[in-house]
N, C-alpha and C positions, 0 to 999 in steps of 0.2 A: 698070500695076498689075494684080495678079492678081485675077480675079473670084472672089467667094465661091461655094463649091459646096454649102454647106448650113449652116444655123444649128445643127443638131443636133451636128455635128462639133466646133464650137468653144464651145458653151455650157458644157461641163465645165471648160474652161480658164478661163473667167471665174469660175465657181464656186470654182476653186482659190484665186484671189486673196482672195476674201471669206471662205472656209472654212478656210484653212490654220491660222489661229490657234486655232480650236476643236479641230481635229484634233491639234495639237501638245500640247494639254493634256487630251485626252480620257482619259488614263490616270492623271491626278492625282486624289488624294482631294479631296472636296468636300462639298457639302451633300446630305443625303439627304431626298428628298421622298417622302411617303407617299401611296399610292394603294390604295384598297380593291380595285379591279378588277385593276390591273396589278402589285401588290406594290410593293416599295420601288424608288425611281428615284433614282439618285445623279448629281448635277450637279457637275462639277468647279468648285471655287471660283474658280480662276484664269480661268475662261471667263465668269464673270458679267459682267465688264466688256465682253467681246466681245458678249454677248447683248444688252446695253443698246444697242449701237451698230448691231445688225442692222437695225432700222427705218429707219436713215439710210443703209445701204449702197447702195441704188439711186441716191440723190441723190449720194453721194460718187463712185460709179463713173462716173456720167454727167458729173460735174464734172471728171473726169480723162480725158475722151474728147472726141471731135469734136462731141458733142451740143449743147454750149453755143453754139458758133458757128452751127450750123444753126438751132436753135430761135430764137435772138434775131433772126437775119435774117428768118426766115419770119413771125415775130409783128410785127416792124416793117413788113414788106412789107404785111401785112393792114391795119395801121394807116394806111399810106400810101395804100392803095386806098380807104379810107374805109368799108370793109365790116366791120361789128362781128362778124358771126357766120359769114362764108363767106370762106375755108374754116373749118370748125369747129375747135376746139381739138384734138379727137381726131385729125383728119386731119393737122393741122400737126405734132403730136407724132409721129404714126406716120411721116410722111415724113421727119422729122428723125432718127428712130431708124433707118430703113432706110438712109438716106444715111450715118449714123454707122457702122452695121455694115459697109457697103461700104468706108468709109475705114479702119476699125480692123481689118478682116479680116487683113491681113498681120501686125499686132501680135498679134492673138489666136491666129493660126495658130502664130506662133513660140512663144508662151507654151505652147500645147498640145504642140508637139514638144519643147521644151526642158524643160518643168517638169511638165506634167500627166501625159503618158504615162510618163516615168521614174518618177514618184511612184506611179502605179497599179501599175507593174511591180515596185515595191519597191526600185528602184535609188537612190532619193533619200528622205531623210527629209522630214518636213513643213516643217521650218525651211529646208532646202536648196532644196526646191521652191518655197517662198515667195520666197526670195531670187532664184532664177532667173526666176520669174514676174514679179517687179517690174522686172527689168532692161529687157526690151522696152518696157514701159509707160513707164518713165523715159526711154528713148531717144526715143520718140514725143513726150513732153511737153517734153523739152529742145529738140527741133527747132522747137517752136511757141512757146517762151517767149523773151521778150525779156531781154537781159542786165540792163537797168535794172530791170525787174520782179523778177528773181531777186535783184538786189542789195538789194532792200528787205528780204529775209528772211535773207540770208546775206552775209557779208563776204569770202567766199573767191572770189567769181566776179564781181567788179565790172567787170573788164575782159576783153575777148576772149571767144572762144567756148568753151563747156564741152566739154573733150576726153573727160572720163570720166563719163558720166551716173550710173554707179553710185556715185560719190563724192559726189553731191548728195543730201542727205537728202530724203526724200519729204515731210516736214513743211514744208520750205521750198519745194520744187518745186511742190507742189500748189496752194497759194495764188498763187504767181507765174504758174503756167500759166493759172489761171482769170482772173486780171486781164488777162493778155495775150490770152486768147481773147475776153474782153468788149470789149477795145479794138479788136481786129481785126474782130469782129462789128459794132460801130458804125461802123467805117470802110466796111465793105462795104455796110451798110444805108444809109449817107449817099449813096453813089452810086446806090443803088436808089430811094431816096425822092425824090432831087432832081428827076427828070422829072415826077413826080406833083405835086410842089409847084408847079412851073411851070404845069401845067394848072390847078390850083386858083386860082392867082393870075390867070391869063388869064380863066377863067370868071367869077370874081368881078368883075373890072374890066368885062367885057362886060356883065354883068347890071346892074351899077350905071350904066354909061353908057346903058343902054336904059331905066333907071328901074324895073327889075323888082327892087326891093329886097325884096319880099316873097317872092321865089322862093329857096329855100335853094340856095346854089351846089353843095352836095353832090348835089342832085337832077340836076344837069346834068353835073357833072364825073365822077361815078361811071361812066356808060356810056363816056365818052371814055377814061378811065383803063383800063377793062377792054378796050376796043378796041385801045388802044396796047400793052397787055400781051400780048394774044392775037396781034396782028399781029407783034410782035417775038419771038414764041415765048419768053416770059418765063420759064416754068418750066424749059424746057430750058437756056436761057442761065444762069439763076441756079443750078440744080443743078450744071451743069458748072463754073461759076466757083467754087462752094463746094468741090467735090471737088478742083479744081485748086489751090485756095489751101493745100491741105495738102501 
C-alpha cells in the first residue's frame, strides 16, 4: 500500500465529492437575498436542498469510508478495558481518522487524479467530474460489502460478486456498506474483547472465593488488563489488523 504524502494534496478531491452538486447549479436562477453591506446575493434555487444536507456531509462521508470500522473497534476496546475516560473520545476519534486517511489514501488519490485535477483544468464538467469521483469510492465500498447486505437494497446482485461497481446505485450501496462495516467491526471487537472478559471472570471468581465480596472486581482487573494489552503490544497489533482487514 502506498503511504500518504500529505493531507493537503488530497483534501480538494474529497471536497469535489461534496461540492460538485452546488457547482453544477451555480449558474441557475434562484432566490435573491438582500444584504445592506454586500448588496444583493443570489442563491440558486436548485441548490437549496444541497445546502440543507451540508451539515450532515461529514457524517455521510465518514459512513462511506473506513472510519466506522475503526471507531467501533476502538470504542469497544475501551469498554472492554473497563476504562471510561482513557483514552478520551477525542484521542480515539483522532486515531480512527488517521488510520482512515491511511486506508483511504489510494482511493482519494485516484479521485484527485481522475476527477478533481481534470475538473480544475476545465477538461471535465461538474457532472462528469462527480461521476468520475464516485467510481473509485464505489469500488472501495463494493470490496467491503457483503452480497447478502447488498441484496437487502437491490435485487440485481443477489448472487455472485459485483463486476461493475458503477452499475450499483449509491443509494443502495451506501447502506449496505455501512451494515457490512458494522458487522465486520463487531466481529473484530469480539476477538479483542474476549481475553479481557476471561480476566474479568477469573478476577471475580478469585475475589469471591477469598471472601472479598466488597472489593470491586474492576479495581483488580483493570491493571491486569492494561498489563496484558501493553505486553502484547496491543495498539500495534490492533492497528495492523484493522489496516490489513481492508
